[in-house]
C-alpha positions as CSV (number, residue, x, y, z in Angstrom):
1,M,102.4,72.0,51.5
2,T,103.5,71.6,48.2
3,T,105.8,73.7,46.4
4,P,104.5,74.7,42.9
5,P,106.1,73.2,40.0
6,P,108.9,75.4,38.7
7,T,107.0,76.7,35.4
8,Q,103.8,78.1,37.0
9,A,104.0,81.6,39.1
10,C,102.8,82.1,42.3
11,P,99.3,83.9,41.8
12,A,99.3,87.4,43.4
13,T,97.5,88.4,46.1
14,S,97.6,91.6,46.0
15,P,98.4,94.3,43.7
16,A,101.9,95.9,43.9
17,T,102.8,99.5,44.8
18,T,105.9,100.8,43.8
19,S,106.8,104.8,45.4
20,V,110.1,106.6,44.5
21,T,111.1,109.3,46.9
22,S,113.7,111.2,46.3
23,S,115.7,113.7,48.4
24,V,118.1,116.2,47.5
25,T,120.7,117.4,49.8
26,T,122.7,120.5,48.9
27,S,125.6,121.7,51.1
28,A,128.1,124.5,50.5
29,T,131.3,124.4,51.4
30,T,133.6,127.8,51.9
31,S,137.3,127.2,52.6
32,V,139.7,130.0,53.7
33,T,143.6,130.2,52.5
34,T,145.5,132.3,54.4
35,T,148.8,133.1,53.8
36,A,151.2,134.6,55.5
37,T,154.7,136.5,54.3
38,T,156.6,137.1,56.4
39,S,160.2,139.8,55.5
40,A,163.0,140.3,58.2
41,T,164.1,143.5,58.7
42,T,167.4,144.0,58.9
43,S,170.3,146.9,58.7
44,P,172.5,146.1,55.6
45,Q,176.1,145.8,56.9
46,F,178.4,148.2,55.9
47,G,179.2,151.7,56.9
48,Q,176.5,153.9,57.3
49,L,178.4,156.8,59.5
50,E,178.0,160.4,59.1
51,C,179.6,163.5,60.6
52,L,176.8,165.5,63.2
53,T,177.9,169.1,63.3
54,N,177.4,170.6,66.1
55,G,178.4,174.8,66.4
56,N,181.8,173.9,65.1
57,V,182.0,170.1,66.6
58,Y,182.1,167.2,64.1
59,F,180.7,164.6,65.9
60,L,180.7,160.6,64.4
61,V,177.1,159.2,64.3
62,S,175.0,156.8,63.0
63,G,173.3,157.7,60.3
64,P,169.2,157.9,60.9
65,G,167.3,154.9,59.7
66,T,170.5,152.3,60.7
67,S,171.1,150.2,63.4
68,C,173.9,152.0,65.6
69,D,174.6,148.8,67.5
70,A,175.5,146.9,64.2
71,Q,177.6,149.9,63.0
72,A,179.1,150.1,66.7
73,S,180.3,146.0,65.9
74,L,181.4,146.6,62.6
75,I,183.9,149.3,63.9
76,N,185.0,146.9,66.7
77,E,185.5,143.9,64.8
78,A,187.1,145.8,62.2
79,A,189.5,147.6,65.0
80,L,190.1,143.9,66.4
81,T,191.3,142.9,62.6
82,C,193.2,146.0,62.1
83,A,194.7,147.3,65.5
84,G,194.2,143.7,67.0
85,G,192.5,145.2,70.7
86,S,188.9,145.9,71.4
87,A,188.0,149.3,70.0
88,E,185.2,150.0,72.7
89,V,183.1,151.8,71.0
90,G,179.5,151.8,71.7
91,C,175.8,153.6,70.9
92,S,175.1,156.6,73.4
93,D,171.5,157.4,74.7
94,V,172.3,160.7,72.9
95,V,170.3,160.9,69.0
96,V,170.2,164.0,67.3
97,N,168.0,164.3,64.4
98,G,167.8,160.3,64.4
99,K,171.4,160.4,64.2
100,T,173.0,158.1,67.1
101,L,176.5,159.6,68.3
102,L,179.0,156.9,69.2
103,Y,181.3,157.1,71.7
104,N,183.8,155.2,73.8
105,S,182.2,153.4,75.9
106,A,185.6,152.6,77.8
107,G,185.2,156.5,78.7
108,C,188.6,159.3,77.2
109,G,191.0,157.6,79.6
110,S,191.1,154.6,77.1
111,T,192.6,155.0,74.4
112,A,192.3,151.6,72.6
113,A,188.5,153.3,70.8
114,V,190.5,156.2,68.6
115,E,193.3,153.8,68.0
116,G,191.2,151.6,66.1
117,L,189.2,153.9,64.3
118,N,192.2,156.0,63.2
119,S,194.1,153.0,62.4
120,I,191.3,151.2,59.7
121,V,191.6,154.6,58.5
122,N,195.0,155.0,57.9
123,A,195.1,151.0,56.7
124,Y,192.7,151.4,54.4
125,S,193.6,154.9,53.0
126,L,197.1,153.9,53.4
127,D,198.4,156.7,55.5
128,A,197.7,158.9,52.7
129,V,195.1,160.8,54.7
130,D,195.9,163.2,57.9
131,N,192.7,162.8,59.6
132,S,192.0,161.3,62.8
133,F,189.2,161.1,65.0
134,V,189.6,162.6,69.2
135,C,187.6,161.5,72.7
136,S,185.6,164.4,73.4
137,V,184.0,164.8,76.5
138,G,181.2,162.5,77.7
139,G,183.9,160.0,74.9
140,Y,181.8,160.9,71.8
141,F,184.4,161.1,69.2
142,R,185.1,164.2,66.9
143,D,186.5,165.7,64.1
144,S,188.6,168.8,63.4
145,N,186.1,170.1,60.6
146,A,183.6,169.5,58.7
147,D,185.7,168.6,55.7
148,S,187.8,166.3,57.3
149,C,185.1,164.6,59.2
150,A,183.2,164.4,55.9
151,E,186.7,162.5,54.2
152,T,187.4,159.9,57.2
153,V,184.1,159.2,57.6
154,H,183.4,158.5,54.0
155,I,187.3,156.2,53.8
156,L,186.0,154.2,57.5
157,N,182.4,153.7,55.8
158,A,184.0,152.1,52.8
159,A,187.0,150.6,55.1
160,L,184.0,149.1,57.2
161,T,181.8,147.4,54.0
162,L,185.1,145.5,52.7
163,H,185.6,144.5,56.1
164,F,182.2,142.9,56.5
165,A,182.5,141.4,52.6
166,G,185.6,139.6,53.9
167,S,187.7,141.7,51.6
168,F,189.5,143.8,54.1
169,D,190.4,141.7,56.8
170,N,194.5,140.7,56.5
171,W,196.0,145.2,56.4
């Protein structure tokens, strides 16, 4: 077989056929973006105590919508700083109008809780008030009258707020 000279073209033996095929592919992409937002619900760490009236008796309670345990803990910490002992203030199972009664978890035989509460009030008021809580039946803290209870609780709340902020620790 001989090779054709470089200037000579090969003869065509059949007609050329060209076909064009095209295809279009469409795809939809859907993406979902989810953003989770969380927020912690915490009770503010400041005094949120109130007086609860039952007849002629005025009880110390944790206000509605507050964490009684957080309030009791603040009292115990402040009393430890102020009186140098364990106050043993706790939250009872008694809730009236959304307010939890605070009580001496060691019972009225132990005076540490009442002494702790009264030490906080006396230290903050610089002994300017003669108000005090006493331990009543069931270990609940009570005050003698409405005005005295309101004033004592106001002083106690202010002292606890400052104690939490670290401004009322060296009495």
